[in-house]
C-alpha positions as CSV (number, residue, x, y, z in Angstrom):
1,M,180.2,174.5,65.2
2,P,180.4,174.9,61.4
3,H,177.1,176.9,61.5
4,L,178.4,179.1,64.3
5,N,181.8,179.6,62.7
6,S,180.2,180.5,59.4
7,G,177.9,183.1,60.9
8,A,174.8,181.2,59.8
9,V,173.5,181.0,63.4
10,R,174.0,183.2,66.5
11,L,173.9,181.6,69.9
12,L,172.2,183.6,72.6
13,A,173.2,181.4,75.6
14,V,174.8,178.1,76.6
15,F,173.0,175.9,79.1
16,A,176.2,175.0,80.9
17,E,177.5,175.7,84.5
18,R,180.1,178.1,83.1
19,R,181.1,179.6,79.8
20,L,182.6,177.1,77.4
21,D,186.3,176.9,76.7
22,E,185.9,176.5,73.0
23,P,187.3,179.8,71.5
24,A,184.4,180.3,69.2
25,M,182.0,180.0,72.1
26,A,183.9,181.6,75.0
27,A,182.1,185.0,74.6
28,I,178.6,183.4,74.7
29,P,177.1,183.9,78.1
30,T,175.4,181.2,80.1
31,A,171.7,181.2,80.7
32,R,172.4,181.8,84.4
33,E,174.4,184.9,83.6
34,Q,171.3,186.2,81.9
35,G,169.0,185.4,84.8
36,Y,167.7,182.0,83.9
37,D,168.6,179.1,86.2
38,V,169.1,176.5,83.4
39,V,171.8,174.0,83.1
40,W,170.9,171.4,80.4
41,P,173.9,169.6,78.9
42,V,173.6,167.2,75.9
43,L,174.8,163.7,76.6
44,R,176.2,161.7,73.8
45,G,176.0,158.0,74.3
46,F,175.2,154.5,73.1
47,Y,172.5,152.6,74.9
48,M,171.8,148.8,74.9
49,G,168.6,147.0,75.2
50,P,167.7,144.7,78.1
51,Q,168.3,141.5,76.2
52,V,172.0,142.1,75.8
53,S,174.0,139.4,77.6
54,D,176.2,140.4,80.6
55,A,179.3,139.2,78.6
56,D,178.4,141.4,75.6
57,Y,177.6,144.4,77.9
58,A,181.0,144.0,79.6
59,W,182.8,143.8,76.3
60,W,181.2,147.0,75.0
61,K,181.7,148.8,78.3
62,E,185.4,147.9,78.3
63,A,185.7,148.9,74.6
64,F,184.1,152.3,75.2
65,D,186.3,152.9,78.3
66,R,189.4,152.2,76.2
67,L,188.2,154.5,73.4
68,L,187.2,157.3,75.7
69,A,190.7,157.3,77.2
70,S,192.5,157.3,73.8
71,E,194.4,160.2,72.3
72,D,192.5,159.6,69.0
73,F,189.1,160.3,70.7
74,A,190.6,163.3,72.5
75,R,191.6,164.7,69.1
76,L,188.2,164.0,67.6
77,R,186.4,165.6,70.6
78,Q,188.6,168.7,70.2
79,R,188.1,168.8,66.5
80,Y,184.3,168.9,66.9
81,G,184.2,171.1,70.0
82,L,182.8,168.4,72.2
83,L,183.2,168.7,75.9
84,P,184.8,165.7,77.8
85,F,182.3,163.3,79.4
86,A,183.5,159.8,80.1
87,L,180.9,157.8,82.1
88,T,180.0,154.2,81.2
89,G,178.2,151.4,82.8
90,P,176.4,151.8,86.1
91,A,177.9,155.3,86.6
92,L,176.4,156.5,83.3
93,E,173.0,154.8,84.1
94,A,172.8,156.5,87.5
95,H,173.8,159.9,85.9
96,V,171.1,159.5,83.2
97,H,168.4,158.7,85.8
98,R,169.3,161.7,88.0
99,E,169.4,164.1,85.0
100,V,166.1,162.8,83.5
101,A,164.4,163.4,86.9
102,R,166.0,166.9,87.0
103,Y,165.0,167.8,83.4
104,R,161.4,166.6,84.1
105,E,161.2,168.9,87.1
106,M,162.6,171.8,85.2
107,A,160.2,171.2,82.3
108,R,157.3,171.2,84.7
109,D,158.6,174.4,86.4
110,F,158.8,176.1,83.0
111,G,155.3,175.0,82.1
112,L,156.4,172.7,79.3
113,T,154.4,169.7,80.5
114,H,150.7,169.3,81.3
C-alpha cells in the first residue's frame, strides 16, 4: 500500500472476485472485468511441520483463533489494507489444498507449466 499511495507503482488489476473496498484500490478493476478469468488471492498464514505434537498444534490453533477475533488484529489488518481471512486448522488445510489444485490448473491453462 505505501508504494501504491506514493505513486511509485500503478496497479492494473486485482485478482479478486470483486473490486476491493480499500479506498486507494476501489477504482482498480478486477482481472475478470478486463476479460481475464483469474481470481488468485494471497493467503497469509503460519504453517507447522509434521513433527509438531497434537497438544502444541491445538495450543497454536487456539492462540491464532483468539488473535484473529481480536480488535487489535482488526485494527492492524485495516491499517495495512489486508482483507479478512480467518481460517485455521483443518478448515485452512482443506482450503489450501483446494486452492493449490485450482492454481495448478490455472497455471497449466495459461501455459505456465511444462
